[in-house]
C-alpha positions in Angstrom: -40.8 -16.7 -89.4 -40.0 -18.5 -86.2 -42.6 -19.1 -83.6 -42.0 -17.3 -80.3 -41.2 -19.5 -77.3 -44.3 -20.3 -75.2 -44.3 -18.7 -71.7 -45.0 -22.1 -70.2 -41.9 -23.5 -71.8 -39.8 -20.6 -70.6 -41.0 -21.1 -67.0 -40.4 -24.9 -67.2 -36.8 -24.4 -68.5 -36.2 -21.6 -65.9 -37.4 -23.8 -63.0 -35.2 -26.7 -64.3 -32.1 -24.4 -64.4 -32.8 -23.1 -60.9 -32.7 -26.7 -59.7 -29.6 -27.7 -61.7 -27.4 -24.6 -61.2 -25.7 -26.2 -58.2 -24.9 -29.3 -60.3 -23.3 -27.3 -63.1 -21.4 -25.2 -60.5 -19.5 -28.3 -59.4 -18.1 -29.3 -62.8 -14.4 -28.8 -63.1 -12.3 -27.1 -65.8 -12.0 -30.3 -68.0 -15.8 -30.8 -68.1 -16.4 -27.2 -69.1 -13.6 -27.4 -71.7 -15.2 -30.5 -73.2 -18.7 -28.9 -73.5 -17.1 -25.8 -75.1 -15.2 -28.1 -77.6 -18.5 -29.7 -78.5 -20.0 -26.3 -79.1 -17.0 -25.4 -81.3 -17.5 -28.6 -83.3 -21.2 -27.9 -83.8 -20.5 -24.4 -85.0 -17.9 -25.6 -87.5 -20.4 -28.2 -88.7 -23.0 -25.5 -89.4 -20.9 -22.7 -90.9 -22.7 -22.7 -94.2 -26.1 -22.5 -92.5 -24.8 -19.6 -90.4 -23.6 -17.6 -93.5 -26.9 -18.3 -95.4 -29.1 -17.4 -92.4 -27.4 -14.0 -91.7 -27.6 -13.2 -95.4 -31.3 -13.9 -95.3 -31.8 -11.7 -92.3 -30.1 -8.6 -93.6 -28.0 -9.2 -96.7 -24.6 -9.6 -95.0 -21.9 -10.9 -97.2 -20.1 -14.2 -96.6 -16.8 -12.4 -95.9 -18.4 -10.1 -93.3 -20.0 -13.0 -91.6 -16.6 -14.8 -91.5 -14.8 -11.7 -90.2 -17.4 -10.2 -87.8 -19.5 -13.2 -86.7 -17.7 -16.5 -87.0 -14.1 -15.6 -86.4 -14.7 -13.7 -83.1 -16.7 -16.6 -81.7 -14.0 -19.1 -82.8 -11.3 -16.9 -81.2 -13.4 -16.6 -78.0 -13.8 -20.4 -77.8 -10.1 -21.0 -78.4 -9.2 -18.5 -75.7 -11.7 -20.0 -73.1 -10.7 -23.6 -73.8 -7.0 -22.9 -73.5 -7.1 -20.7 -70.5 -10.0 -22.0 -68.4 -8.0 -24.0 -65.9 -5.9 -20.9 -65.2 -9.0 -18.7 -64.9 -10.7 -21.0 -62.5 -7.6 -21.5 -60.3 -7.6 -19.7 -56.9 -5.8 -16.4 -57.3 -3.2 -15.6 -54.7 -3.4 -12.2 -52.9 -0.4 -10.7 -51.2 -0.1 -11.5 -47.5 -0.1 -8.7 -44.9 2.6 -8.7 -42.2 0.1 -7.1 -39.9 -2.2 -10.1 -40.3 0.6 -12.7 -40.8 -1.6 -15.6 -39.7 -4.0 -15.2 -42.6 -3.4 -16.8 -46.0 -5.7 -14.7 -48.3 -6.8 -15.7 -51.8 -9.7 -15.2 -54.3 -11.9 -18.1 -55.3 -13.9 -17.9 -58.6 -17.4 -19.4 -58.4 -20.3 -19.3 -60.8 -22.9 -16.7 -60.0 -25.6 -19.3 -60.7 -28.5 -18.9 -63.2 -27.9 -16.2 -65.9 -30.0 -14.4 -68.4 -28.4 -13.2 -71.6 -30.4 -10.8 -73.8 -28.8 -10.1 -77.2 -29.5 -7.7 -80.1 -30.0 -8.2 -83.8 -27.0 -6.4 -85.3 -24.5 -9.2 -84.6 -27.0 -12.0 -84.2 -24.5 -14.9 -84.0 -21.4 -13.3 -82.5 -22.9 -11.7 -79.5 -25.2 -14.5 -78.3 -22.4 -17.0 -78.7 -19.6 -14.9 -77.2 -21.5 -14.2 -74.0 -22.8 -17.7 -73.8 -19.2 -19.0 -73.9 -18.3 -16.7 -71.0 -21.2 -17.8 -68.9 -20.7 -21.5 -69.6 -16.9 -21.2 -68.9 -17.8 -19.6 -65.5 -20.1 -22.5 -64.7 -23.6 -21.0 -65.0 -26.9 -22.0 -66.5 -28.1 -19.8 -69.3 -31.4 -18.5 -70.5 -30.4 -17.1 -73.9 -32.9 -14.5 -75.3 -32.4 -13.8 -79.0 -33.6 -10.8 -81.0 -36.9 -11.2 -82.8 -35.5 -9.3 -85.8 -33.1 -12.1 -86.9 -35.3 -15.1 -87.2 -33.2 -17.1 -89.7 -30.0 -17.2 -87.7 -32.1 -17.8 -84.6 -33.2 -21.1 -86.0 -29.6 -22.1 -86.6 -28.5 -21.0 -83.1 -31.4 -23.0 -81.6 -30.3 -26.1 -83.7 -26.7 -25.7 -82.4 -27.6 -25.1 -78.8 -30.0 -28.1 -78.6 -27.3 -30.4 -80.1 -24.9 -29.4 -77.4 -26.8 -28.5 -74.2 -29.8 -29.9 -72.3 -32.5 -27.4 -71.5 -31.6 -27.3 -67.8 -28.2 -26.0 -68.8 -28.9 -23.7 -71.8 -32.3 -22.7 -73.1 -33.0 -20.5 -76.2 -35.8 -18.0 -76.0 -37.3 -16.4 -79.0 -39.8 -13.6 -78.7 -40.4 -9.9 -78.4 -41.5 -7.6 -75.6 -43.9 -10.0 -73.8 -41.3 -12.8 -73.6 -38.5 -10.4 -72.5 -40.8 -8.8 -69.9 -41.6 -12.3 -68.5 -37.9 -13.1 -68.3 -37.1 -9.9 -66.5 -39.8 -10.7 -63.9 -37.8 -13.8 -62.9 -34.9 -13.9 -60.4 -31.5 -14.3 -62.0 -28.1 -14.2 -60.4 -26.7 -12.3 -63.4 -28.2 -10.5 -66.3 -26.2 -9.6 -69.4 -27.9 -7.2 -71.7 -26.7 -5.7 -75.0 -28.8 -3.0 -76.6 -29.7 0.7 -76.3 -29.3 2.8 -73.1 -33.1 3.3 -73.0 -33.8 -0.4 -72.7 -30.7 -0.9 -70.5 -32.4 1.3 -67.9 -35.4 -1.0 -68.0 -33.3 -4.0 -67.6 -31.4 -2.4 -64.7 -34.7 -1.5 -63.0 -36.0 -5.0 -63.3 -32.7 -6.4 -61.9 -32.9 -4.1 -58.9 -36.0 -5.9 -57.7 -33.9 -8.9 -56.9 -30.5 -7.1 -56.6 -29.3 -9.1 -59.5 -25.8 -8.4 -60.9 -25.9 -6.8 -64.4 -23.6 -6.3 -67.3 -24.9 -3.7 -69.7 -23.4 -3.3 -73.1 -25.0 -0.2 -74.5 -23.9 2.4 -77.0 -23.6 6.1 -77.7 -22.0 8.4 -80.2 -18.4 7.1 -80.7 -16.3 9.9 -82.2 -13.3 9.6 -84.5 -10.8 12.4 -84.2 -8.3 13.1 -87.0 -5.3 15.1 -85.8 -1.8 15.9 -87.0 0.8 13.7 -88.7 -1.5 11.2 -90.5 -1.6 9.5 -93.9 -5.1 11.0 -94.6 -6.0 8.4 -97.3 -5.2 5.5 -95.0 -7.1 7.1 -92.1 -10.2 7.6 -94.3 -10.0 4.0 -95.6 -9.9 2.8 -91.9 -12.9 4.9 -91.0 -14.9 3.8 -94.1 -14.4 0.2 -93.3 -15.3 0.6 -89.6 -18.3 2.7 -90.4 -19.8 0.8 -93.3 -19.2 -2.8 -92.4 -22.6 -4.3 -91.4 -24.1 -1.1 -93.0 -23.0 0.9 -89.9 -25.1 -1.2 -87.6 -22.3 -1.6 -85.1 -22.3 -0.3 -81.5 -18.6 0.7 -81.8 -18.7 2.1 -85.3 -17.4 5.7 -85.7 -20.6 7.7 -85.2 -19.1 11.1 -86.4 -15.7 12.4 -87.4 -13.9 15.4 -85.9 -11.2 16.7 -88.2 -8.8 19.6 -88.3 -9.8 22.4 -90.7 -6.4 22.0 -92.3 -7.7 19.0 -94.1 -10.9 20.5 -95.4 -9.9 20.6 -99.1 -8.7 17.0 -99.2 -11.2 15.2 -97.1 -14.4 15.4 -99.3 -12.4 14.2 -102.3 -10.8 11.3 -100.5 -14.1 10.1 -99.0 -15.6 10.1 -102.5 -12.7 8.3 -104.1 -12.4 5.6 -101.4 -16.2 4.9 -101.2 -16.2 4.6 -105.0 -13.3 2.2 -104.8 -15.0 0.2 -102.1 -18.5 -0.1 -103.4 -18.3 1.0 -107.1 -20.4 3.7 -108.8 -23.6 1.7 -108.1 -23.2 0.7 -104.4 -26.8 -0.7 -104.3 -25.5 -3.5 -106.5 -22.4 -4.2 -104.4 -22.4 -7.7 -102.8 -20.4 -6.4 -99.9 -22.9 -3.9 -98.5 -25.4 -5.2 -96.0 -29.0 -4.0 -95.7 -30.8 -2.2 -92.9 -32.4 -4.9 -90.7 -36.0 -3.8 -90.8 -38.4 -1.0 -92.0 -38.5 0.7 -88.6 -34.7 1.2 -88.6 -34.8 2.2 -92.3 -37.5 4.9 -91.7 -35.7 6.2 -88.7 -32.4 6.7 -90.6 -33.9 8.1 -93.8 -36.0 10.6 -91.8 -32.9 11.8 -89.9 -30.9 12.1 -93.1 -33.7 14.0 -94.9 -34.1 16.4 -91.9 -30.4 17.2 -91.9 -30.4 17.9 -95.7 -33.5 20.1 -95.3 -31.6 22.0 -92.6 -28.7 22.7 -94.9 -26.4 19.8 -94.5 -24.1 19.1 -97.5 -23.9 15.5 -98.8 -20.4 14.7 -100.0 -21.2 11.2 -101.2 -24.2 8.9 -101.1 -27.6 10.0 -99.9 -29.8 7.7 -102.0 -31.9 4.9 -100.6 -34.5 2.3 -101.5 -37.3 1.4 -99.1 -38.0 -1.8 -101.0 -34.5 -3.1 -100.5 -34.0 -1.4 -97.1 -30.9 0.0 -98.7 -29.1 3.2 -97.7 -26.0 4.2 -99.7 -22.8 4.8 -97.8 -23.3 8.5 -97.0 -20.9 11.2 -95.7 -22.1 14.7 -95.0 -21.1 17.9 -93.4 -22.5 21.3 -92.3 -25.0 19.8 -89.9 -26.7 22.0 -87.3 -25.7 21.2 -83.7 -29.3 20.1 -82.9 -29.5 17.7 -85.9 -30.8 14.2 -84.9 -27.7 12.8 -86.6 -25.5 14.7 -84.1 -27.7 14.1 -81.1 -28.7 10.4 -81.3 -26.6 7.3 -82.0 -26.9 6.8 -85.8 -26.5 3.0 -86.1 -26.5 3.1 -89.8 -24.4 3.9 -92.9 -24.4 7.7 -92.4 -21.3 9.6 -91.3 -21.3 13.3 -90.3 -18.1 15.2 -90.5 -17.3 18.2 -88.2 -14.4 20.5 -88.6 -12.5 22.0 -85.7 -9.9 24.8 -85.6 -8.3 23.9 -82.3 -8.4 20.5 -80.5 -10.1 22.1 -77.5 -13.2 22.6 -79.7 -13.3 18.9 -80.5 -12.7 17.9 -76.8 -15.5 20.2 -75.6 -18.0 18.7 -78.1 -17.1 15.2 -76.9 -17.3 16.2 -73.2 -20.8 17.7 -73.7 -22.2 14.4 -74.8 -22.6 11.1 -72.9 -19.5 9.0 -72.5 -19.1 6.9 -75.7 -18.6 3.2 -76.0 -15.5 3.8 -78.2 -13.3 6.7 -79.1 -10.9 6.7 -82.1 -7.8 8.9 -82.4 -5.8 9.2 -85.6 -2.5 10.9 -85.2 1.2 10.3 -85.3 1.7 12.9 -82.6 1.9 11.2 -79.2 1.3 14.4 -77.3 -1.9 14.9 -79.3 -3.0 11.3 -78.6 -2.4 11.6 -74.9 -4.2 14.9 -74.7 -7.3 13.5 -76.2 -7.2 10.4 -73.9 -6.6 12.6 -70.8 -9.4 15.0 -71.6 -12.1 12.4 -72.5 -13.7 9.3 -71.2 -14.8 6.3 -73.2 -15.4 2.6 -72.8 -12.4 1.9 -75.1 -10.0 3.8 -77.3 -8.2 2.7 -80.4 -5.3 4.7 -81.9 -4.7 4.8 -85.6 -7.2 2.1 -86.4 -10.9 1.4 -85.7 -12.8 -1.4 -84.0 -9.7 -3.7 -83.6 -9.7 -3.1 -79.8 -12.6 -5.4 -79.4 -10.6 -8.3 -81.0 -7.7 -8.2 -78.7 -7.9 -11.2 -76.3 -6.3 -9.4 -73.4 -8.4 -6.3 -73.4 -11.9 -5.9 -71.9 -14.9 -4.7 -73.8 -17.4 -2.5 -72.1 -18.8 1.0 -71.7 -18.8 3.6 -69.0 -22.0 5.1 -67.5 -24.5 5.7 -70.3 -22.5 3.5 -72.7 -22.5 0.5 -70.4 -21.7 -1.1 -67.1 -19.3 -4.0 -66.6 -16.9 -5.8 -69.1 -17.1 -8.7 -71.5 -15.0 -11.2 -73.6 -12.2 -13.5 -72.6 -11.0 -13.3 -69.0 -13.2 -10.3 -68.4 -16.3 -12.2 -69.6 -15.4 -15.1 -67.4 -15.0 -12.7 -64.4 -18.3 -10.9 -65.2 -20.2 -14.2 -64.9 -18.2 -15.3 -61.8 -18.4 -14.2 -58.2 -14.9 -13.3 -56.9 -15.1 -14.7 -53.4 -12.6 -13.5 -50.8 -11.2 -16.2 -48.7 -9.1 -15.6 -45.5 -7.6 -18.9 -44.4 -6.4 -18.4 -40.8 -3.4 -20.6 -40.2 -2.5 -19.6 -36.6 -4.5 -18.0 -33.7 -8.0 -16.7 -34.3 -8.8 -13.1 -33.4 -11.1 -14.2 -30.6 -8.1 -15.5 -28.7 -7.0 -11.9 -28.0 -10.4 -10.3 -27.5 -12.4 -12.9 -25.6 -15.2 -11.9 -23.1 -15.3 -10.4 -20.6 -13.5 -7.3 -21.7 -11.1 -6.3 -19.0 -8.3 -3.8 -18.4 -5.9 -6.3 -19.9 -8.1 -6.4 -23.0 -8.0 -2.7 -23.3 -4.2 -2.6 -23.0 -4.0 -5.3 -25.7 -6.3 -3.3 -27.9 -4.2 -0.1 -27.6 -1.1 -2.3 -28.5 -3.0 -3.7 -31.6 -4.0 -0.2 -32.7 -0.4 1.1 -32.6 0.7 -2.0 -34.5 -2.1 -2.0 -37.1 -2.6 1.7 -37.8 
């Protein structure tokens, strides 16, 4: 188990970053590209260690580490390195004929010293992706890692220390005390990924200094299955998105809403496709990750047992092992509306299914809950798709697939209200860690030439002329 970072060391690194942030702010695109290339090389050099460490923390397969941890970071690095000069360039704004003497533009500057607090569920991808955005924008970074992923934390620390001095990037390991200490410090930007409950704590701490925040939270992300679909293909998509990383994904489908017309086929197809994916003994499948710790395991099994005791019907799965922190891929229906599985974000390999007779029933159910981080629509009927989009709100939406929206380099990732504030990844991540400064470059006469003291009748006549002209 890793030792937590000493508070004195955190304070020393923080003070150094406060002093050096103006230095790193001045570095141009080529310097930032070079440091990101060095980071990319160090990650490539340590790929085997990354795979082994994440397997040690919660049994994630090498393929899943490649797909969900390494590949997204490599894509993020490639995007930032290639496009950073364009991102940093002053952005032209249309001139106004009413203020013809002003040349307006936007200038992107680093916010300064940043704090990034990351979760355990994607313990390599998320710290690195947000670090890349902050470094690309020209900031210093205090990078707080989750205490629940100690093995990969050691590898991350090794990589960071090989690339960055402590006055540029500093890794913090610890739990509540270390996080509380960090939140008591003044940062120009705080990026937090985690639950809405902790997000509120972070936002409250940020308010003390009026620090900018990006909050990536969560919520109950629905998957709606409507008309004109290949039902087997849809169910395979949902199974992958739900059970990759053992369901411990903030944008995993949290529950499925499906037309009653499919009620005879759906249970059979879920059973067949889960059997095909994980075999008749899924506990022995090398492709199924484990629950990260006992606390999360107990929370999930308690919620599942309560649902079954209240009359829920398990279609497939349901078994578990506390010793292995294993929960089988589980699909169930007939849950009561007040069930914990339908009220709280599940964040595990349990998938409730709810039937609807008319789409309005499904839309009302979604509208009654907090706005989700993601919403999935499966239908070949464009009118159906647009109706769902127009009558719901979500951080992102994916049509006829699941989770792929987060991989698109030109789309932002982020929530809305309870599921998050702000956006991340690619250009949107760079912009989140940058201040978009408005610059008005006056090329001709300054305004004071027309309205200089003392104000006279001539000034008033000129003002009336200006108002007719400007309004």
